[in-house]
ROGU-158847 format. One record per residue (C-alpha): x negated, y negated, z. Coordinates in steps of 0.25 Angstrom, whole numbers, padded with zeros to 4 digits, always signed. Layout:
ROGU-158847
XYZ/...
***
This chain:
ROGU-158847
+0402-0246+0195/+0401-0243+0210/+0390-0250+0217/+0378-0241+0219/+0375-0247+0232/+0389-0244+0238/+0387-0230+0232/+0374-0228+0239/+0380-0232+0252/+0391-0222+0250/+0383-0210+0247/+0373-0213+0259/+0385-0214+0268/+0391-0201+0264/+0377-0194+0265/+0374-0200+0279/+0388-0199+0284/+0386-0211+0292/+0387-0226+0290/+0376-0230+0299/+0366-0220+0293/+0370-0225+0279/+0367-0240+0283/+0354-0236+0289/+0350-0228+0277/+0354-0239+0267/+0349-0250+0276/+0363-0256+0277/+0372-0260+0288/+0384-0251+0292/+0394-0261+0288/+0386-0262+0274/+0388-0248+0272/+0403-0249+0275/+0404-0260+0265/+0398-0252+0254/+0407-0241+0256/+0419-0250+0257/+0415-0257+0244/+0413-0243+0237/+0427-0238+0241/+0433-0251+0236/+0425-0249+0222/+0430-0235+0222/+0444-0238+0226/+0444-0226+0236/+0440-0223+0250/+0427-0216+0250/+0425-0213+0265/+0435-0211+0277/+0429-0218+0289/+0432-0211+0302/+0426-0219+0314/+0411-0218+0312/+0411-0207+0301/+0418-0205+0288/+0423-0195+0278/+0420-0196+0263/+0433-0196+0255/+0435-0188+0242/+0433-0201+0234/+0420-0203+0242/+0415-0190+0238/+0417-0193+0223/+0410-0206+0225/+0398-0199+0233/+0397-0189+0222/+0397-0200+0211/+0386-0207+0218/+0377-0195+0220/+0379-0192+0205/+0375-0206+0202/+0362-0205+0211/+0359-0192+0204/+0360-0198+0190/+0351-0210+0195/+0341-0200+0200/+0341-0193+0186/+0340-0206+0179/+0328-0210+0186/+0322-0196+0185/+0324-0197+0170/+0318-0211+0169/+0305-0207+0175/+0305-0193+0170/+0292-0194+0163/+0285-0202+0174/+0276-0193+0182/+0274-0203+0193/+0288-0209+0196/+0302-0204+0200/+0307-0195+0211/+0302-0182+0215/+0311-0173+0223/+0307-0160+0230/+0313-0151+0240/+0305-0141+0248/+0303-0136+0262/+0299-0145+0274/+0285-0138+0274/+0283-0140+0259/+0287-0155+0260/+0277-0157+0272/+0266-0151+0263/+0270-0158+0250/+0276-0171+0253/+0262-0178+0257/+0256-0174+0244/+0268-0180+0236/+0268-0193+0244/+0253-0195+0239/+0259-0194+0225/+0270-0204+0228/+0260-0213+0234/+0252-0213+0221/+0264-0214+0213/+0275-0223+0220/+0285-0221+0209/+0287-0206+0213/+0297-0204+0224/+0296-0191+0232/+0308-0184+0238/+0306-0172+0246/+0317-0164+0253/+0314-0153+0263/+0324-0142+0262/+0325-0126+0263/+0324-0118+0250/+0339-0117+0247/+0341-0132+0248/+0330-0135+0239/+0335-0126+0228/+0349-0131+0230/+0344-0146+0229/+0336-0143+0216/+0348-0135+0210/+0357-0147+0213/+0347-0157+0208/+0345-0164+0221/+0330-0161+0221/+0321-0159+0209/+0312-0149+0214/+0309-0140+0226/+0299-0131+0233/+0305-0118+0238/+0300-0104+0244/+0310-0095+0236/+0310-0093+0221/+0323-0100+0216/+0333-0094+0206/+0327-0096+0192/+0341-0099+0186/+0341-0112+0194/+0327-0116+0196/+0313-0117+0190/+0302-0115+0200/+0287-0112+0201/+0279-0106+0213/+0270-0116+0219/+0263-0107+0229/+0264-0101+0243/+0264-0106+0257/+0261-0098+0270/+0272-0097+0280/+0268-0098+0295/+0274-0092+0307/+0272-0103+0318/+0272-0102+0333/+0269-0111+0345/+0254-0111+0347/+0254-0104+0361/+0262-0092+0355/+0256-0078+0359/+0255-0072+0345/+0251-0058+0351/+0265-0055+0354/+0274-0047+0344/+0277-0057+0333/+0292-0053+0332/+0294-0055+0347/+0286-0068+0347/+0295-0075+0337/+0307-0070+0344/+0302-0076+0357/+0298-0089+0351/+0311-0091+0342/+0311-0099+0329/+0310-0113+0326/+0319-0113+0314/+0319-0122+0301/+0326-0122+0288/+0316-0112+0282/+0314-0104+0294/+0322-0092+0290/+0316-0091+0276/+0302-0093+0282/+0304-0082+0292/+0309-0072+0282/+0297-0074+0273/+0287-0074+0285/+0293-0061+0291/+0294-0054+0278/+0279-0057+0273/+0271-0058+0286/+0268-0043+0287/+0271-0044+0302/+0280-0032+0305/+0286-0038+0318/+0291-0050+0310/+0296-0042+0299/+0305-0035+0309/+0310-0048+0315/+0324-0053+0311/+0324-0068+0308/+0338-0069+0313/+0334-0064+0327/+0324-0075+0329/+0329-0085+0339/+0329-0099+0334/+0323-0109+0345/+0323-0122+0336/+0327-0127+0322/+0322-0139+0314/+0322-0143+0300/+0311-0153+0300/+0298-0146+0295/+0289-0156+0303/+0295-0152+0316/+0297-0137+0314/+0284-0134+0321/+0286-0143+0333/+0294-0133+0342/+0282-0123+0340/+0272-0134+0344/+0280-0134+0357/+0280-0119+0359/+0294-0116+0353/+0297-0106+0343/+0291-0102+0330/+0294-0104+0315/+0289-0101+0301/+0284-0112+0291/+0275-0114+0279/+0260-0117+0283/+0261-0131+0277/+0271-0134+0289/+0261-0128+0299/+0249-0136+0293/+0257-0149+0294/+0261-0147+0309/+0255-0158+0318/+0251-0149+0329/+0246-0136+0323/+0239-0132+0337/+0253-0130+0343/+0258-0120+0333/+0253-0106+0329/+0254-0099+0316/+0255-0083+0316/+0246-0076+0306/+0254-0064+0300/+0247-0052+0293/+0252-0058+0280/+0253-0073+0277/+0267-0077+0273/+0268-0085+0260/+0280-0092+0254/+0280-0096+0239/+0284-0110+0235/+0292-0114+0223/+0293-0127+0216/+0308-0127+0211/+0316-0136+0202/+0330-0135+0194/+0330-0125+0183/+0325-0131+0169/+0325-0145+0175/+0314-0154+0170/+0309-0163+0181/+0302-0177+0178/+0287-0177+0175/+0284-0183+0189/+0288-0169+0195/+0275-0163+0189/+0267-0174+0195/+0273-0170+0209/+0273-0155+0206/+0258-0155+0204/+0257-0159+0218/+0266-0148+0223/+0259-0137+0215/+0245-0141+0220/+0250-0140+0234/+0252-0125+0233/+0242-0123+0222/
***
């Protein structure tokens, strides 16, 4: 049987693409990483990576070992899931959602983990399409998305709605034509920006925005960290659209301004899992918190 420690070192190396980062992540020395790879190659009887100065390329035999190891890990995760299937207060809970939802939800889930230390919370921030892809492939057990998924692949329930906000720097003169105002400011983009803009312009009942072509809006900045999206606006740069929860959690609300449209813009949130998949009992414990958040 192949040494599981060598296998862990190997897949970490492939995932990071760097010997130094692998050593740091596994709390090893770089020579120790090289030694594990060499021993694994000897045990397999094949070269798994081809070294090129400070980088490397994985061989076809290496790809097979990588795939084998990933399947082992998935099998182990499934085993532990089955072993603790009926325990409502232990085991891993994996959830993918938008960054703004994670800002709102994660502190509540941490309180539960603090009360029940055997629960392990794993939250991944991602856009809708990635969330559904990860659920379908089994990499994530549940997700929260803003579009109704295909019923042939997923089971889902509507959690509630959250308001979307069009946000500007605090000193912006909002008496100008809104269309020209946004074109002058430019967009601070983020992974969900296009989706939010389309939803906002379609629902807000502001005629000037309904006529605005999103592709014509200049992008003056882009960032994928939810906690930093509003930072440029606080410095007087650009505008963006985010859920209200992200606005409420911003550290300097006095430096930003939220436009008030004729019609508030709401997006629905859906709790999604793989079709016909029965999740462990612990998920009901955690899902009760999710449901109460948007009750």
